[in-house]
MILUM-112282 format. One record per residue: residue number from 1; y, z, x of N, C-alpha, C, CB in turn. Coordinates in pm, whole numbers. Each point is the difference from the previous one (the first is absolute). Glycine has a CB too. Layout:
DRENTI num    nyy    nzz    nxx   cayy   cazz   caxx    cyy    czz    cxx   cbyy   cbzz   cbxx
DRENTI NUM      Y      Z      X      Y      Z      X      Y      Z      X      Y      Z      X
...
end
This chain:
DRENTI num    nyy    nzz    nxx   cayy   cazz   caxx    cyy    czz    cxx   cbyy   cbzz   cbxx
DRENTI   1   3150  15753   5107    126    -74     -4     92     41    115    -22    -20   -250
DRENTI   2     24    154    278     86     50    105    -38    -61    134     32    213   -128
DRENTI   3   -165   -221    154    -46    -57    126     38   -147     11   -189    163      4
DRENTI   4    183   -233   -116     36   -142     -1    147    -19     34   -178    -43   -171
DRENTI   5    264    128    112    143    -10     28     31     31    145     46     64   -236
DRENTI   6   -112     38    292     22     35    141    -42   -115     90    -35    243    -53
DRENTI   7    -81   -303     23    -48   -112     80     95   -119    -10   -235     78    -35
DRENTI   8    285   -103    -85     92   -112    -18    129     22     79    -96    -42   -228
DRENTI   9    144    168    227    122     31     74    -22    -18    150     67    162   -179
DRENTI  10   -183   -119    228    -31    -13    142     -7   -147     40   -125    218     -7
DRENTI  11     62   -299    -77    -12   -141     31    136    -69      0   -229      1    -99
DRENTI  12    317     42      9    133    -61     -4     79     32    125     -3     15   -248
DRENTI  13    -17    105    304     67     37    124    -51    -83    116     33    231    -86
DRENTI  14   -163   -253     89    -58    -81    107     47   -144     -8   -199    149      2
DRENTI  15    221   -195   -122     39   -140    -19    149    -21     17   -191    -27   -154
DRENTI  16    269    135    155    145    -12      8     41    -57    134     27    192   -158
DRENTI  17     64   -290    162     44    -58    127     86     99     77     -8   -229   -100
DRENTI  18      7    217    231     84     85     84    146    -33    -27   -180     16    178
DRENTI  19    264     87   -183    140    -22    -30     74    -60    119     -9    191   -161
DRENTI  20    -29   -153    284     70    -49    117    -55   -136     41     43    235     75
DRENTI  21     42   -313    -12    -40   -130     51    -11      8    151    111   -119   -195
DRENTI  22   -216     63    251    -23      9    143     83   -103     75   -231     83    -44
DRENTI  23    272    -47    165     71    -95     86    -88   -121     30    132    189    101
DRENTI  24   -264   -171   -107    -93   -111     26     23   -114    -97   -170    162     88
DRENTI  25    210   -129   -210     18   -102   -103    144    -48    -11   -190    102   -122
DRENTI  26    274    -64    218    141    -32     -9     43    -98    109     39    225   -100
DRENTI  27     82   -274     90     54    -93    100     24     67    134    106   -127   -185
DRENTI  28   -109    261    190     11     69    128   -130     -4     79    172    149   -101
DRENTI  29   -276   -202     41   -123    -27     73     16   -136     67   -143    138   -162
DRENTI  30    174   -137    292     26   -124     73   -124    -52     71    234     75     31
DRENTI  31   -350    -17    -62   -125    -45     61    -51   -125    -70    -55    237     65
DRENTI  32    -57   -288    -17    -59   -120    -59    -37     20   -147    -86    -60    226
DRENTI  33     65    184   -266    -38     28   -139    120     21    -92   -208    100     87
DRENTI  34    329   -107    -32    118     27    -80     21   -102   -111     99    105    199
DRENTI  35    -46    -61   -313     20    -90   -114    125    -86     11   -118    167   -137
DRENTI  36    208   -134    229    125    -75     13    -16   -126     81    121    213    -20
DRENTI  37    -15   -292     27     -3   -125     77     30     24    147     69   -124   -205
DRENTI  38     -8    237    238     32     32    139   -104     98     52    248    -38    -39
DRENTI  39   -333     -8    128   -105     86     54    -55    -59    129    -58     79   -231
DRENTI  40     -6      7    306    -59    -41    126   -126    -82    -24     95    203    110
DRENTI  41   -124   -292    -15   -122    -80     -9   -111     54     89    140   -198    -52
DRENTI  42   -110    304    130   -102     50     93    -21    151     -8     60   -187    149
DRENTI  43      1    255   -247    -11    145    -12    -64     37   -133    201     29    147
DRENTI  44   -309     46   -141    -62     50   -123     43    142    -30   -194   -150     41
DRENTI  45    255    219     56     47    138    -21    129     -1    -82   -108     74    217
DRENTI  46    121     24   -304    114      5    -92    114     86     54   -159    -33   -188
DRENTI  47    128    149    242    103     98     34     67    -26    134   -127    163   -133
DRENTI  48     62   -240    219     44    -16    139    137    -65     13   -239    -15     63
DRENTI  49    285    -55   -165    129    -67      8    116    100      5    -98   -194   -123
DRENTI  50     71    317     83    102    105      8    -47    123     77     89    -81   -216
DRENTI  51   -219    110    215    -51    125     55   -113    -22    100     65    112   -212
DRENTI  52    -77    -18    305   -111     -3     94    -42    143     32     81   -219     98
DRENTI  53   -210    246    -84    -43    136     33     25     35    146   -172    -19   -177
DRENTI  54    193    -82    263     22     25    143    113    -91     49   -244     66     33
DRENTI  55    319    -18     64    105    -82     60    119    -24    -89   -175   -105    129
DRENTI  56    205    198   -219    112    -18    -94    134     24     68   -149     71   -187
DRENTI  57    256   -115    121    135     20     51     35    148      3     66   -225    -89
DRENTI  58     -3    266    198     45    139     13    147     15    -36   -170     35    179
DRENTI  59    236   -146   -212    144      3    -23     39    -18   -146     27    -87    227
DRENTI  60   -121     43   -312     31    -26   -140    -27    125    -83    -56   -245     30
DRENTI  61    156    285   -107    -16    114    -90    -20    -50   -143    142    144    151
DRENTI  62   -207    -63   -231    -15    -34   -141   -122    -81    -33    240      9    -13
DRENTI  63   -321    -45    113   -122    -78    -26   -110     49     91    134   -201    -71
DRENTI  64   -246    244     17   -108     51     84    -69   -113     76    -34    188   -162
DRENTI  65     12   -166    292    -78    -91     84     47   -145    -15   -196    156    -20
DRENTI  66    325   -176     43     64   -130    -23    -45   -101    106    199    116   -104
DRENTI  67   -231   -239     60    -63    -98     88     83   -125     23   -216     86    -79
DRENTI  68    341    -87     38     80   -120     20     79     13    131     17    -36   -251
DRENTI  69     -7    -77    323     57      5    134    152     -7      3   -208   -104     79
DRENTI  70    269     61   -189    144    -18      1     60     58   -126    -23   -206    139
DRENTI  71    137    273   -124     72     54   -114    142    -54      0   -141    209      4
DRENTI  72    201   -225   -122    139    -45     -5     92     98     72    -47   -115   -217
DRENTI  73    160     63    260    101     86     64     57     97   -102     55   -183    165
DRENTI  74     16    283   -116     63     96    -90     98    -69    -94    -26    178    174
DRENTI  75     32   -127   -296     95    -52    -98    143     42     37   -179      8   -178
DRENTI  76    274    -90    137    141     36      5     50      7   -143     33   -108    229
DRENTI  77     88    156   -247     58      6   -135      7   -139    -62    134    202     67
DRENTI  78   -106   -303     16     12   -137    -50   -133    -56    -51    187    -35    160
DRENTI  79   -299     95   -118   -132    -46    -45    -37     51   -138    -69     -8    237
DRENTI  80    143    104   -288    -40     70   -120     84    -39   -121    -75    188    143
DRENTI  81     16   -170   -262     75    -23   -124    119     95     -6   -211    -77   -118
DRENTI  82    324     23     76    121     81    -10     88    -61   -108    -12     68    246
DRENTI  83     79     14   -322     92    -52   -100     99    110    -38   -175   -161    -87
DRENTI  84    283    118     24    104     94    -41    -48     93   -110    171   -168     64
DRENTI  85   -277    131   -134    -49     82   -110    -93    112     45     22   -200   -145
DRENTI  86    -64    198    271    -86    107     48     78    129     19   -145   -169    113
DRENTI  87     86    279   -154     60    129     30      1     20    152    -78     96   -223
DRENTI  88    171    -17    270     16     21    145   -129     47     66    240     53    -38
DRENTI  89   -313     35    -31   -122     56     58   -114   -101      9     69    220    -90
DRENTI  90    -57   -333     17   -105   -101      0     28   -114     97    -45     58   -236
DRENTI  91    162    -63    293     35   -108     91    -78     11    130    229    -11   -102
DRENTI  92   -261   -103    165    -73      6    127     78     70    111   -114   -209    -66
DRENTI  93    246    211     53     82     65    102     11    151    -21    126   -211     23
DRENTI  94   -182    262   -133      8    144    -26    -70     79    110      7    -45   -246
DRENTI  95     39    164    267    -50     84    109   -152     13     -5    217    125     -1
DRENTI  96   -284   -174    103   -144     15     12    -82   -109    -65     42    238      7
DRENTI  97     18   -318    -98    -78   -101    -71    -59   -105     93    144     37   -198
DRENTI  98    -63    -90    289    -46   -107     88   -101     52    101    219   -117    -30
DRENTI  99   -193    232     88    -93     56     98   -135     29    -63    192    100    124
DRENTI 100   -191    -46   -244   -126     28    -69    -70   -128    -41     95    216    -81
DRENTI 101    -18   -319     44    -59   -127    -36    -77    -60    117    185    -36   -165
DRENTI 102   -131     48    284    -65    -58    117   -127     76     39    223    -79     77
DRENTI 103   -245    194   -136   -125     74     20    -87     -3   -125    116    148    166
DRENTI 104    -85   -239   -257    -72     -6   -127   -106   -110      5    203     86   -122
DRENTI 105   -262   -114      6   -103   -104     -8     59   -140    -15   -151    169   -100
DRENTI 106    283   -182     93     60   -131    -22    -36    -98    111    188    110   -122
DRENTI 107   -185    -62    247    -34    -90    111   -149    -33      2    191     97    131
DRENTI 108   -272     -8   -186   -143    -31    -12    -20   -121    -92    -60    243     39
DRENTI 109    131   -243   -150     -9   -113    -94     51   -128     65     29    158   -194
DRENTI 110     84   -147    264     59   -119     61    -78    -49    121    219     78    -81
DRENTI 111   -313      1    131    -82    -48    111    -87   -117    -44      0    231    100
DRENTI 112    -14   -251   -231    -65   -120    -53     96    -84    -83   -216    121     -2
DRENTI 113    300    -56    -78     75    -70   -103    136    -53     44   -116    144   -159
DRENTI 114    144   -143    291    127    -58     44    -14   -149     33     66    224     90
DRENTI 115   -185   -279   -106    -19   -142     21    -26    -41    143    144    -30   -192
DRENTI 116   -159    127    283    -28    -35    140   -114     82     59    239    -63     26
DRENTI 117   -245    191    -59    -88     91     73   -147     -5    -40    196    142     23
DRENTI 118   -229   -205   -133   -139     -2    -44    -92    -65    103     81     -7   -234
DRENTI 119    -30    -89    307    -83    -72     96     -7     70    136     59   -210   -119
DRENTI 120     14    320    136     -5     70    128   -136     64     23    245     41    -16
DRENTI 121   -278    -18    143   -130     54     36    -23    140    -57      8   -137    208
DRENTI 122   -134    169   -233    -40    136    -32    -13     78    131   -120    -74   -212
DRENTI 123    153    201    208    -15     82    119   -146      7     44    201    133    -68
DRENTI 124   -290   -116    -28   -142     13     29    -78   -100    -86     28    246     61
DRENTI 125    -52   -366    -11    -74    -99    -79   -140     49    -33    131   -182    109
DRENTI 126   -188    128   -214   -129     48    -49   -115    -41     91     90    -10   -232
DRENTI 127   -178    104    262   -119    -32     78    -87   -102    -72      6    229    100
DRENTI 128     -9   -219   -233    -84    -90    -78     45   -146     10    -46    189   -155
DRENTI 129    169   -209    202     52   -136     20      8    -34    148    129     19   -214
DRENTI 130   -209     49    295     -2    -27    143    130     32     69   -164   -175    -46
DRENTI 131    240    271     -9    130     41     53    103   -114     -1   -119    166    141
DRENTI 132     91   -270   -218     98   -108    -16    106     44   -100   -174   -175     52
DRENTI 133    293    118    -43    106     27    -95    -26    -77   -130    163     40    190
DRENTI 134   -110      7   -303    -21    -72   -126     54   -143      7     14    219   -122
DRENTI 135    -83   -307     56     40   -141     -7     27    -35   -146   -137    -58    206
DRENTI 136    237    -26   -228     22    -54   -133    112     65    -78   -234    -54      2
DRENTI 137    295    162     49    109     66    -73    130    -77     21   -114    224     26
DRENTI 138    188   -243   -135    124    -75      6    113     87    -52   -123   -219    -31
DRENTI 139    198    276    123    101     97    -39    109    -62    -85    -48    124    208
DRENTI 140     88   -247   -178    114    -58    -70    -26    -23   -148     63   -107    212
DRENTI 141   -191    106   -251    -30    -22   -142    -37    129    -72    -76   -228     58
DRENTI 142     87    341     11    -34    127    -62    110     38    -97   -131     73    204
DRENTI 143    100    -72   -332    102     16   -101      8    139    -59    -31   -235    -49
DRENTI 144    142    263    -11     26    125    -73     43    -40   -141     68    129    213
DRENTI 145   -120    -61   -312     46    -27   -137    -27   -143    -41    174    173     28
DRENTI 146    -68   -249    -48    -12   -139    -44    -15    -97    116    135     58   -199
DRENTI 147   -182     -8    313    -22    -88    114    108      9    105   -120   -149   -151
DRENTI 148    221    235    129    109     12     96    -33    105    106    164    -70   -176
DRENTI 149   -131     38    301    -12     99    104    109    105    -17   -101   -170    156
DRENTI 150     78    288   -102    110     93     11    108    -69     82   -152    206    -18
DRENTI 151    276   -172     -2    113    -80     44     18      5    152    109     41   -221
DRENTI 152   -169   -135    292     18     -5    144   -100     84     74    238    -41    -37
DRENTI 153   -235     34    169   -102     67     81     13    151     -1     -6   -201    142
DRENTI 154    121    253   -173     17    146      2    105     41   -103    -64      7    244
DRENTI 155     48    -54   -366    105     23    -98    -57     34   -137    145   -156    127
DRENTI 156    -83    253   -190    -32     37   -138    126     -4    -86   -191    144     81
DRENTI 157    288   -227    -41    131      7    -65      2    -54   -141     97    -20    223
DRENTI 158   -202    -55   -264     -4    -44   -140   -114     65    -77    101   -218     70
DRENTI 159   -143    335    -21   -110     73    -63     43    143    -34   -167   -142    127
DRENTI 160     90    205   -215     31    136    -44     24     92    119   -137    -38   -207
DRENTI 161    242    120    202     27     91    112   -117     94     29    242    -11    -58
DRENTI 162   -268     35    185   -100     96     42     62     91    104   -188   -162    -47
DRENTI 163    121    274     74     53     97     95     94    100    -64    -23   -171    174
DRENTI 164     45    158   -304     96     87    -69    -51    143     -6     79   -196   -137
DRENTI 165      8    290    162    -30    141    -23     13     24   -149     81     71    233
DRENTI 166   -190    -93   -305      6      6   -146     35    140    -49   -168   -185    -12
DRENTI 167    122    285     83     29    137    -41    150     27      2   -221     72     90
DRENTI 168    292   -138      2    146     15      5     66    -93   -102    -13     63    243
DRENTI 169    -40   -185   -256     62    -98    -89     -6     41   -146    -60   -176    163
DRENTI 170    -53    236   -206    -10     34   -142     90    116    -37   -234    -83      1
DRENTI 171    288    150    100     95    108    -28    142    -49    -19   -144    149    130
DRENTI 172    171   -274    -86    135    -55    -11      9   -120    -93     42     82    229
DRENTI 173   -155   -142   -262     -2   -119    -84    -57     35   -137    -25   -149    204
DRENTI 174    110    144   -305    -41     37   -135    -98    -98    -62    219    111    -27
DRENTI 175   -237   -228     90    -91   -100    -55   -137      4     65    196   -142    -48
DRENTI 176   -223    244    129   -131     17     61    -72    119    -62     84   -101    214
DRENTI 177   -212     84   -239    -83    111    -45    -11    105    111   -130   -155   -154
DRENTI 178    104    278    115    -28    103    100   -124    -39     79    106    177   -146
DRENTI 179   -111   -137    272   -113    -40     85   -132     51    -56    153      1    198
DRENTI 180   -151    115   -262   -124     53    -60    -47    -90   -114     69    233     63
DRENTI 181     24   -286   -140    -34    -90   -111    -58   -130     53    181    103   -140
DRENTI 182   -117   -159    242    -48   -126     59   -137     18     63    236    -69     41
DRENTI 183   -256    181     26   -130     28     63   -109     12   -106    115    117    190
DRENTI 184    -84    -48   -298    -98     17   -108    -36   -134    -63     91    230    -43
DRENTI 185      1   -326     50    -25   -133    -58    -77    -92     96    210     27   -134
DRENTI 186   -238     23    256    -83    -77     93     67    -51    124   -123    -61   -194
DRENTI 187    255     77    206     69    -44    122    -34     98    112    190   -105   -135
DRENTI 188   -225     49    251    -51     82    110    106     13    109   -236    -75    -51
DRENTI 189    307    185     50    102     24    102    -61     68    122    176     17   -179
DRENTI 190   -116    -40    294    -45     66    123    120     73     59   -180   -176     44
DRENTI 191    167    307    -33    111     84     46    127    -25    -82   -100     -1    232
DRENTI 192     80    -25   -361    114    -18    -88     65   -137      7     37    238     22
DRENTI 193    -95   -330     56     60   -132     18    -81   -109    -68     96     78    216
DRENTI 194    -24   -184   -251    -60   -116    -67    -36   -105    104    132     46   -211
DRENTI 195   -262    -77    222    -48   -101     95    -62   -115    -77    -41    175    176
DRENTI 196     -7   -275   -103    -76   -110    -63   -121     57    -74     75   -162    181
DRENTI 197   -141    259   -118   -121     58    -59     29     90   -118   -105    -13    222
DRENTI 198    232     39   -251     33     76   -120    -36    -80   -125    185    116    123
DRENTI 199   -178   -247   -112    -30    -88   -114   -122    -88     21    240      1    -51
DRENTI 200   -286    -15    177   -110    -90     30   -116     73     68    163   -187     20
DRENTI 201   -284    154    -59   -121     50     63    -73   -119     61    -19    196   -165
DRENTI 202     23   -206    298    -50   -120     66   -151    -18    -14    187     22    160
DRENTI 203   -257     84   -199   -145     -9     -9    -51    -23   -143    -10    149    197
DRENTI 204     99   -148   -294    -42     -4   -140     89    -96    -78    -86    237     15
DRENTI 205     31   -348    -59     78   -100    -73    -34      1   -149     11   -140    208
DRENTI 206    -54    254   -259    -28      8   -144    124    -39    -80   -171    180     41
DRENTI 207    288   -134      6    126    -35    -65     77    -91     95      7    220   -133
DRENTI 208    -28   -349    123     63    -97     89    152      2    -18   -206   -144     -8
DRENTI 209    284    124    117    -46    -20    137    -12    133     76    109   -227     -3
DRENTI 210   -228    281      5    -31    123     74     92    115    -40    -81   -140    189
DRENTI 211    108    153   -318     85    109    -48    -80    128    -14    146   -165   -121
DRENTI 212    -78    279    130    -68    129    -13    -37     31   -145    125     80    201
DRENTI 213    -69   -155   -294    -30     18   -141     49   -120    -79     14    250     24
DRENTI 214    -42   -251   -151     42   -113    -82    153     -9    -11   -214     19   -128
DRENTI 215    264   -141    126    142    -19    -26     21    -65   -137     43    -22    247
DRENTI 216   -142     37   -335     16    -48   -138    117     73    -64   -247    -51    -18
DRENTI 217    330    -26    -50    123     55    -60     88     66    105   -124     36   -216
DRENTI 218    114    -87    341     80     51    113    -26    148     27    174   -169    -55
DRENTI 219   -299    212     33    -34    142     14     29     54    139   -174    -31   -172
DRENTI 220    147    -50    274     23     47    137    149      7     30   -218    -99     70
DRENTI 221    294      4   -125    145      1     22     66    123    -63     -4   -251      6
DRENTI 222    -33    278   -132     65    112    -70    -58    134     43     44   -151   -193
DRENTI 223   -144    149    279    -46    127     58    111     60     85   -239    -82      1
DRENTI 224    323     -4     57    112     46     82    135    -21    -69   -135    -51    203
DRENTI 225    147    -63   -270    131    -39    -54     12     36   -148     10   -186    166
DRENTI 226     99    250   -203     28     32   -140     76   -118    -59      7    251     46
DRENTI 227    -78   -329   -129     61   -120    -59    -34     -8   -148    -13   -121    222
end
């Protein structure tokens, strides 16, 4: 009986589905095999739309072997979400917030999601496509959430604030969880700051839209916010 139970347990592990979702099966796969409606008609490679093993950008930080030829301009305070209800340390004009934001992953996201840059050339086109540039991508229809583009070519003013020094903000805002609590709940901070990638994993769409964890019952929201 013991051997039967062990064998049954082993078989159940083999049959268990993988918890992570591959970028291959997500809308970030812009190749001919991609499941979304926006994809190239001449590229079978999946990763090349963002990455290249050779000839990558030497000026882009925050992304390994970056392969996009154009990046949005630096953000200004006017490009960012701002309101009277934000604590001083969370405002885009706070000391260091804007400078750090311009070195964050936000511009990496907007290199596709601003509605213009998706059609720009790759730095190193794929050899498998005869070094031709991708065909068939339509930047103006690249949607976010319910189909809306991020607000303008270089604007996040109607989206959740990013670039915040969360380690400083949670010390002054009584409605924020401690950074250790938020981290334990799955929010991914970098150098104590909140970026796009703090809540989104571009390679894994298990929790759509590319969230780092489930937002059932607003779990991701209350990881940071005490409500």
